[in-house]
N, C-alpha and C positions, 0 to 999 in steps of 0.2 A: 404640562406633562408630555404633550406631543413633541414639543421642542426639545425636551431632554432626551426623548426616545430617538429623535432625528439626529441630534448631535452625537449621541452615543453610537448610533449606527454608522455615521460618517467616520467617527474615530476607529471603529472596528474595521471598516472597509479599507481605510488608509493604512491601518496597522497591518492588515493581512498583506497588502501590497508591498509595504516596506520590508517586512520580515521575509516574505517570499523572495523578494529581489536580493536581499543579502545572502540568504541560503543558496540561491541559484548561482550567484557570482562566485561563491566559494568553490563550486565544482571546477572552475577554471584554475584554481589554485591547487586543488587536491588531485585531480584526475591525471594530468600529465605525468606526474611522479609515480603513479601507480602502473602506467604503461611501461615506463623505464625509470629506474631509480635515478633521481636527480638531486643535486645539492639544494639545500633550502633556498638559497638566494636565487638560483635559476628557476625554481618553482614559483617564487614570488614574482620574479620579472615576467615569466610566461603568463601567470594569472593576471597581472596588471595589464600586459599587452593584449590578451584575448578579451578581457573585460572592456578595456578602452575601445577596441575595435568594434565589440558588440554594441556599445552605447552609441559610438559614431554611426554605425550602420543603421541602427534603429532610428536615429534622429535625422538621417540623410533623406534626401528626396527620392531615393530609389524605391520604387514600388512595382511589384508585379501587376500588370494589367490583366486582372482576372475576370472582368465582367463578362467578356465573350466566352471564356472557359465555363463560367457558371451557367450561361445560357445554353451551351453545348451539352453539358453533362446532366442538366436538370431533367430532360424528358426521359433519360435512361438511368437515372440515379440508382434505382433499386437493383437493376441488372448489374450495374457496375459495382455496387456495394457487394452483392453476393459473389461476383467474380473475385473481388479482393478477399472475401472470407474464404473462398475456395483455395486461393493462393496460400493464405495462412494455414489452412488444413494440410495442403500438400507439403509445405515446409515442415510442419510438425510431424506428419507421418513419415516423410522422407528422412528427417533427422533420426527419428526413432528406429527406423530400419537400419541406418548406419550404426547407431549406438542404441541398441535395445535396452529397455529398462533394467537396470541393476541398482538396487537400493543399498546405500551405504549410510553410516553415521545416523543422524537424526531421522533421515528419510526411511531408513530400515526399521526404526522404532515405530513410526507411524504405520508402516506396512504390516508389521507384526501385530500391532494392536488391532488393525482392521481384520486380519485373518482371525485373531482370537475372537473378535466380536461376531464375525460371520459364522464361526463354528460353535460358539457357546452362548451368544446373545448376552454376554456379560462384559463389563468394562472395569478393568483394573490393570495395574502395571507392576511387574516385579522389578524392583530397583535396588541394586546392591544388596540383595538378599532380603529385602523387605517388600511386603505387599502394600502398594499405595492405591487408594481407591478414587482419588480425584487429583492425581498429580498433573495430568494434562487435561486441558478442555476436551470434551469428548466428541465435538461436532464432526471434525474431519475423519477421524478413524471410524466413527460410527457410519457416516455417509458412505465412505469407501467400502466398509464391511457390508452395507446393504447392497451395493453393486455386486460384491462378491458372492452374497447369498443367491442372487439371481443368475449371475454369469459364471461364477467360480472364481477362485483366487489366481487368475492368470496375470502374468507380468504386464500385459498390455492394457489392463484395467486403468492404470494411471494415465496412459496416452489417451484412452477413450474419455475418461472423466475430465481431464484437463483440456481436451479439445472441445468438449461440450461447454465447459466454463468459458473458453476463449470465444466461442461463437456467441454466447449470451452477452459477454462483456462487449464484443464488437457491436452488437445490436443497440446496446444502451449508449455506448460512445457515439455511435452514428446519430442517434436521436438527440442527444445533448448538443453535439456539434452542430447539427442541423438547426436547432433553435438558436444557437448563439451566432454562428457564422455563415449558414447557408449550405447548399448542397455540395459545393466543391470543397469547402472546409470539412464537411462530414466525411467525404470520400478520402481526403488526404489523411484525416485522423485515423480512419479505419485502416488505411494502408500503413501508416507508421506503426500501428499496433500489430498488424499482420506480419510485418517483416522485422520487427524488433528482435535483434539477435538473441539476447538473453531470454526473452520471453518465449520464442519458439524452441530454443535448445534446452529449456527447463522442462519441457513437456513430459519426458519420461519419469520424472521424479515425484515421489509420493510426499508432497509438502503442501502447506496451506496457502502459499502465495497466489496460485491461480484463482482459487475460489474466494480468497479474501479480497483480491482486486475486484472481482465481480460484485461482491457484497458491498464494498465501500462505494463504488460508483453507482450501484444500484440504489442504495439508500439515498444518495444525493438526488438522483433522478426522481425517485418516487416522492420524496418530500417536496421537491420543487413542483412536481405535477399536482401535488395535493392542494396547493394554493389555487389551482384552477378547477380541479376535478372534484375536490371535497375530501371528507374524512376517511374514505376507504383507502385511498393511496397512502395516507398517514399511518393507517392501521398496518398496511402491507410493509411500509418502511419500518414500523416497529417490530413486526414479525421477523423481517430480514435482519435487523439489528440484533434481536434476540438470538437468532440462529448464528449470526456472526460472532457474538459474545461467546457462544458455546464452541467457537473455533478459536478465537483469540480473545481473552477476557478483557483486554484493554478497550474493546469496542463498546463496553458498557457505558463509557462516558460520552458516547456520540449524541445523546439527546441534548447535551450542553450545546453542540454546534447547531442543533435545530433552534434552540433558543437564540443563539447569535444570529442565525438567518432571520429570525423573526425581528430582531432589533435592526438588522441591516436592511430589511425589506421596507421600502418607503410606502407601501400601500396600506397594509392593515396589520398592525402589531397584535391586536387582540385575536384576530383569526390565527395568526402564527402561533401564539401561545396556546390556543385551543388545540391546534394540530400537534404541537409538541407534547401536550398532556396526552392526547389520544395515542400518539406514537409510543410514548414512554410506557403507558399501561399495557399496550400489546407487546412491547419488548419484555416487560416484567412477566407477563403471562406466558411468553414463549420460554423464558428461562426457568420459570417456577417449577416445572416437573423435575428438572435436574437438581435444583436447589433442594427440593423436597426429598429426593433420593439421597442427596448428601447429608441431609438432616437425619434420615433414618440410619445412616451409616455411622455418623460422628456424634449424634445427639446434640449438635449445635449447628448454627447457621453457617454454611459455606456456599456462597453464591454459585461458584463455577469450579474453581481449581485451587490447588495448594502449591503450585510451582513458583509463584511470584516471589516468595521470600527467598528461596535458594538463588533465583536469578538476580534479584536485587543485591543480595550480599556479595555474590561472586562478581558482580559488576561494580561494586563500590567497597573496596577493601585495599589494603596496601599492596596486594599482589595482582590487583585487577589490571588488565591491559586494554580494556575497552571492548574486546570481543570475547568469545567463549573461553573460559578457563574452567577446569574440572573442579577446583575447590578454591576457597579463600584462605586468608592467613589462619583463621580459627577453623577448627574442625566442626562444621555445622552438621555433618552426617552422623555425628554421635547421637542426634535426636531422631533419627529416622524411625525409631520404634514408636514414636508418637508423631504422626503426620502433621497434626495441627500445630504442635509445639515447634516442630522443625520449621514450618512455614513462618510462624510468628517470630521465632528467634532470628531467622534470616532477615526479616524486615527490621527488627530491633537493632541488630548488629550493623546493618547497612546504614540506618538512620544515624546511629551513634557515630559511625566513621565520618559520614557527610558533615554532621554538626561540628565535629572536632577538627575537620580538615577541609574547609570550604574552598580554599585555594587549590588543593589537590583534586577535589571533586570537579571544579571548573576546568582544570586542565584535562582531566580524564574525560569530561563531557565533550571537550573540543576534539579529542582523539576519536571518541565514538562517532562524532559528526563526520570526521574525515573518513572513517571506515564506511559509514553509511552512504556517503555521497561521493566517495573517491573512485570507485570502479564499478563495472557492470558486466562482469564475466562469469557470473555464477553458473549459468546454464552450461556453458562450455566446460568450465572447471569440473563440475560434478559428473556430467555425462561422460566426459573422457576419462576422468579419474577412475570411474567404475569399471572401465575396460583397460586400465593400466596404461593410458596414453596421455597422462598429464605431464608431458614433456615433449621436447622436439619442436622443429619449425612450424608444423601445422598448428600445434597447440598454441604456440606463442603468437602466431598470426591471427588466429581466431580470437584468442583472448584479448589481444591488443585492438582488434577490429571491433569487438564488442564495447570496449570502453571508449573508443573513438566515436562510435555511434552515440553513446551516452553524452559526450561532449557536444556533438552536433545537435542532438535533440535540445539540450539546454541552451545552445546558441539560438535556435529557433524560438524556444520558449521565452527567453528574455527579450528577444526582439519583439515578439508578440505582446509580451507584458508591457513594454514601454509604449509601443504604438497603440495598444488598446487600453492605455491607463485610464481613460475616461470611463471605459466599461467596467474594469476591475475595481475602481474606486467608487463606482455608482451602483453596481448590481450585487444583489444579495447572492444570486447563484454564482457569479463570477468569484466573489470573495470566498464563498464557501468551498469552491474548488481549490483555492489557494490554502484555506485552513485545513482541508483534508491532507494536503502534503505536509503542512507544518505540524499537524497532529502526530505523524509518525516520526518526524524529525525530533520532536520533543521526547516522545516515548523512548526512542533509542539513543538519545543523549543522556538518559537517566539509567535505563536498563541495558542489557547487553546489545551490542550492535554487530551486525554483519551486512555485507553488501546486498544479500538477497532480501533483506528486510525492507528495502526500498521498492521492490517490485510492485506492490499494490498501488503505487503513485503513478505507474506508467499510463494508466487510463487517463487521469487528469492531465498529465503532461502531453499526451497525444492530442487531446482536445485543444489545449493552449497553443502548442506548436503549430497546429493546422490553421490557426486564425491568420497566419501570414498569407494564406491563400484565399482568404475571404474577400469578396468585392466590397463588403461593408467597411465602413470607415472606423469602426472601433468606438463609436459613440454610444453612450448608454441610452437606450430607449425604454423609458418607464412603461410605456404601453405594451411593449413586447415582453417585459418581465413578468 
């Protein structure tokens, strides 16, 4: 039995490595054409050229001699870390002073839901003349509404909350990076996160990306810690997963990755399964009050929300483009008077189209992947658009600069992946970081895709990219795991 578990774990670790590498190299084929429209042949040649150079560089003998740097930063690592965090805060506050928070599109809907909850303590949404009671997951609007109850519905609430989420995310990224790569790597990861253009320019917007990034990396950190500290951290991971599910319902499947971690962990599969069960129980307990509320409204079980069917159908029909479209070929909104039927019909129509058109579904999924991985200018785009400045030389430079940063980060990530291949194919934690990225890649290759949906993977990417600065050799150390 143990042999089967070990072989399965090895296959899972190598599978994560291979799939992550494929997805990562696709950035070099997609992103240049998003900066400036290019013929397909040129994009392919550029992608091949950058990919070849990345592999050659990763396998070359060139290495940064960072052992002395590690020794120099270690005594003052905490002070340096907080200096980097302060830099990140300054960038976020500074950007918000130049482009104060103005909510448009989906961001405005979250903002209005938060105000409604702050004023009435009730959660529902008016959608095309119909009252929907579980359309969106309630977590983010309710949390934002609680801040508004205390501080008032001021526009700067989004800057405050997102900055808090940034600080907490940085603390977790620092701790995970420290465990894997040492002090210098932890500081570099914190710096990458602090100055990431899309991350700090997104701070004025009322959206789930900031808190979802915190939750995803927080879950990984807690579940990994639980193997050393015990069941309490697994319980906290479950609670955090439950809360994250109330923000984005797709996180409900995350216990599956805990089970994969347990299979990939060479130490104690049985303990991993126990921790997975504990985490899952606490996740369910966290979601349960909202599910009970939904049962009282609909007289049937609805775990979190009812917007999945509409999203799935609009993302998988003859009119789908891969990104947001207002409607599909058929008029799904004719069922809005019955929220549950509307949701179910959306899933049924979407599945029917996928089954009848598998070739078109695959082509559409490829385009969704291009949208998801191709550019990284969301913060600049929506911050400046809200002030009528989504054009001109400044916008073009900032937008292009954001996506160039995205390409640079992936260049560093893939070099680290290759040089640390023994670690990523040997470590449950390393492979789980890779699976957390692949999780969102798969989700948004099936459902609607937008560039901002990749933002939650920034924490994991920062950790991996920073390994290039670690004095460690990238070998898997089972004792350290």
